[in-house]
N, C-alpha and C positions, 0 to 999 in steps of 0.2 A: 315246515314237511307238513301242513294239514293237507288231506285226501276231504273232498267231499261229494255228495252225494246228490247231484242236481235232477228235484224233479220235474219233468213237464205236462207232464199227466202225471193224477194218482189214481192206484186200486182201489177200487170202491166195492168187490164184490166179495165172497164169502174167505175165512182164512184160505190163503194158501201159499202153495208148496213154492220155496224158492231153490231154482236150477241155478250153479254156477258152474262157468262154462273158463277157466283161463287158463293161459298156457300151459304144456306142459310135455311129458314123453307124447312124440308122433304129434306133435299137439289137435291130439283126440278131443280133448275138452271143449274146445272154441270151435271145433268144425261140427260136435255133434250138437251144441248148443244154436249155433247158428243154422242149423239143417232143424233143429226144434222150430227154431223162431219161422224161419220160410215157410214150412209146412203149416203149421199152427195157425198162421198169418195174423203175429200176435201184432201187438200197437207199441213203439217206442212212448218209453215211459219216461225219462230221463236219459243222464250222461254223470261217469265215474271222471270225477278232477283233482291235479295235483299238480302244481309247475314244475313237479318232480320227475311229473309223466313225461316220458318222448314226446317232443315237441313235432306233432303227426295227425292228419286227419284222416282216417280211413274213406276210402271213395266206392260208395254203391251206387249201381243204376244213376249213375251222373250224380248223388249227391254226396258235397261232403260231413264226413259224423263223428262224433267223437270215438276212439279206437275203443275203448271198456264202456257198453251202453248199458241200457235196461230195457226191458221189453216187459209185456203185460198179455194175460187173456181171464177172461171174465170167468169167459166162456168152460176154460178146462183148469182154474182157478192157479195160475201158474203164475210166477215170476219169473224171468230167467237175466242172468247177470252176466253177460260174459265180457271176455276184455282178449284186442288183436293183437296183446305186447306182452311182456315177461312183466309181472310186479316188479319194479324197483325193489332190492333186499332192504332198502332200507325203510319200505315201503309198506312192506307183509304185514305188520301186528298192527298199523295201521288201515287198512284197506280192510284188517280180518274184523277188525272193532267195531267199525263203520255199518261194515255189512251184517253182524251181530245185530246193533243200534236199529240199522233198518228192516231187521226179521221182526226185530221187540214192536216196533213200530206199529207191522201190518202184521200183526197179530199169526206171523207164519205157522205154518203146521209141521213142518219141516223141513227142512237144507239140503240136497241134494247135488253133492260136490260130482261133475263128471272130469276123468279122468285115467289115466293108464299106467302100466308096469312094463318093467321091459322083456317083452319075449324073449324067452326061453328056448321054446320050442314053434312048429307050426300050431296054427292059432286055431283053435278046431270047438271055439265058440263061448268057453268057458269064463266067464268076467268073476272078478275077487272085489269084494269088500268089508269095508270097517263101519259101522256102527258105533253111534256113542249112549247108547242105552239099551237097555235086555228086550224094551219089548219090539224095537228096529233090529234088536236081532233076530229078536224068530220071527217078524216078518220076512226076514230075506235064507231065512233058512228054510221058508217051505219050497222056493225056486232051488232045485237039484244044479242048476248047472251057475249057481254062485257059490261061490267058494268063502265065506269069512275067516281075513285071518287073522291065522293067534298071536304071532310076533310079528314084529316091525315097526317102521316108522314111517308118520306120512308126515308132509313137510309143505312149505307155502302157507297159506291164507288157509289153504284146505285142513292142516295140522293145527291150527290154532284155532277152526273153527271146533275140529272135533275132540277137543281137551276140553273146549270151553262145555259142548256141551255133553260130553261127560258128566261136568261136575257142576254143571245146572240140571242134571237130567234131563233134554231136550233133546230129540231127536235128531241128529248131523248124518248123514248117510254117507262116504265115499264109493260110488261104481266106479271100478276102473276095471279096463280093456288089455290085453294084450297087447303090445306094440312093436313096433320096431321105432327103434332109439336113432338110427340116421338120417331116417324120411316121413315126409310128414304120411297117417296111415288114414288114410280115409275108412279105408276096409274093417278096421279096428274101429271105428267112431261107428260106423252104420251096425256092427256086433252091439254097442253101447244101444243107440236109440231105441234096435228093438225092444231089446229087454225093459229099459225104461219104461217103453207104452205097458209092459205086458203087468210091472212092479205099477204103477200110478195107474192102472187102467187107465188108461186114454185111447180111444179110437183111433190111432197112429195110422196113417195110409204108408207103407213103407214100404209099396212098389215105384223101383224105381233109384232107390236110396242109393245107391251103390254109383250112380252115374252121375246121381249131384250132390253128392259129396266129395266125388272128385274134384266136380266145379268148383265148391266152397274150399276145396285144397287150396286150386291153381288162386283162387283169388287171396286166400290169407298167406300162399307162398310172398305172393308180390307185397301185402301186406308189411309182413313179417320183414322181410329187406330190406324195406322201406322205413322203417322202425328198428333197426339198426344203423344202417345207415345212419340217420339222426339224432340219434344217442349219440353215435359217435365224432359227429362233427357237432354237437350242442358241446360237447363236453372238450371239447376245442378251443374253438369259442370263449369257452367261460375261463380258459385255463389261459389261456393269451390277453383276457379284459375285455372291458369296452371300449372301442376306440373312438366312437361318435356318443354325442349326444350327452 
């Protein structure tokens, strides 16, 4: 059940901000993370691997890639960690620990998790946030269109990173857009990316973002369907047992 972060290139700039975009409500985190990688022309840095991950390769621009990948930009002091498949429940704690160790190794300034919560009504652009430290809360409270969540729960890798950050007094921020739970939501990802640029004070050209986010959505939908199918087929093969070899 081991999870490995394999670095094919190393980050050598100033202490970075780690952006984490894993699948969740509306696939918002993954769409937003992919958009950042494309728009900022980030360079491949490595991938995350486990024999318990779905046996599938993502194909982008004719190139097969591991579906859980890392990208870097020394110029923007960013490392993006994204996944195009849902992390298996049995691997969540291990992935969170690996990301925490990776963060420490790279002297990370802050970990920012991109995601979404269930939309209750028409999205007016309001975002929600959970912060692990008082200083991080104060930083976010300056933005009037971001509401800090007082009571609730954060699950998965993000939840574990937030709890670890609170205990260690290390800044971990969960930034959430309102999204539909019934379909992929590139509009919610668009709102998230625009606000992230403001928070991190990154000059990010968001013109055409809605259109490009929808193009990413189509790619993500295909990959998620393939991943789901591969996982089911793989489990069937394991239940039957190895026939040859």
